[in-house]
C-alpha positions, 0 to 999 in steps of 0.5 A: 520510573519508565513509562509502560510501552504503548499498546500495539494497534494490531497484534497478530500471531500465526494468522491463517485463512483457508478457502477450499484448497487455497491457503490464502493467509499462511501464518501471518505475524504482525506488530503494528504500533499506534500512530503513523502508517503501516504499509502492507505490500504485496502483489495481487493474490498475496493475501493482503485483502484477506488479512485486512478482512480478518483484522476488520472482523469481516471473516473469521481466521481459521488459525492463529490470533489477532488483537486490534486496539487491545480487543480480540477480533473473534471474542470482542468483534463488536469492540473492534468494529466500534473503533475501526473503519475500512475503505475497500478497493471499490466504492462503498457509497450509494452512487445514486445519492449525492455526496452530501446525501451519502454523508448525511445518511451515514452520520444519521445512522451513526447517531448524529442529530439532523443539524449535526449530520449536515454540519459534519457532512459539510466539514468533510466535503470541504476538507476533501475538496468536494464542496463544489460537487456536494449536490451531484450524484456520486455516479457522476464523480471521477475516480479520484473524487469517488475515492475521496468520498469513500474515505470521507464516508469512513471517517464520519466518526474519526476512527482510532484505526483505519484500514485502507485497502489499495485506496489508489488503485487505478487513479491518475497521478494527481488523484493519487497525490490527493489521496496521499495528502488525506492519509497524511492528514488522518495520521496528523489527527492521531489515526493509525493507518494500515495501508495495503498497496501494490505500488512500491512508490506509495509504500516508500512515500507514506509508510513508517514501516512496511511488511512484505507479503507473498503467497500468504506469508510475511517475507520481510518487515522493517522501514523502507531504509532497512528493507533496502539495506537488507538487499546488501547491494547498491543500484545503478539508475540509468535514464536513456536519451532514446527510450527505444534503446532500453531493451539493448541497454537492459541486455548490456547492463545485465551482462556487465553487472551480472544482475537482472536489469529492472525496467522502471515505469519511466519508459526511458529508465532502468536500473540494476543491482550492483555489488562487489563482483567475483573479480573483486571490483567495487560497485563504482568501478563496476558501474564505470565498466557497465557505462563504458559497455553501453557507450560501446554498444551505441546506447546514449545515456542521458543521466545515471546515478549510483545509490540505494536500491529502490523498493522495486528492486528489493521486492524483486530480490525478496520474491524473485518476481516484480510487483504486479498491478491488480485488484483484490486477492484471488479468492474462490467464488462465494468467499464472504464479502462485506464492509466495516463501519 
């Protein structure tokens, strides 16, 4: 006898949210399985945070339906709140209290006895690498430490589902890696994570499946590999010996391959999609021709490779524009704010 399929952690159909004349979320469908990390990827203003806030019961949808862990987000909001947690883009703890005081306060509010509250606070501070700073006011913490204390505060009682809304925005690479380790640890403990991000490498490294949202609509969904395959072309990745030559390299590559060159975060690196050209030449031959053109133009190439497109290139192909750095979804002044326990 076959086992019944596992209930979805999140199931949304036709989800809509309107602020004045702005349709911030425009018919979003989601099916998030339990366990693992589900990436919600899009640029600033795409509708990520607004969708999260509806799923976390902070604001009601204007259309469509959503169920979180089997509970309707409108009719059974209290049941949803009892099983989820939300870490937003900005610090939600009291900056005038110490890390220890914040966690003890939250534990007491959640029903822990005084001794157990202190014990739980110590457990979290140790696990998140904050034990040495437990007695310091949060306002003295670095950006990475603040994000860690935020996540720790969200799991005083371990939730079945946690919404992480751009948890690494503005962090240095070391702090981002620490937050990524925390996300992996949460999943190992059985928590489902819905992660919104504008960082394509973050989605690539953490997410089991990814939904791409733009202008309030889901425009693609799948694993990282499936999204890359959907572009239907490979990509050539080039690293230059002289970063100052990158504009010229981009011009030559774009002309030789008939595709816009994408500038990577590394100032010496760029890439471009490669397919079969109108002349019938296959990818490898077209790349060889492009590299020869770079050489003739005096551009020195230190390294190149031909492989799958990056998520950056997938995003560019899907939306027609690159992912942008930024913070919250754009909402009109007065839109509801809040947090979930």
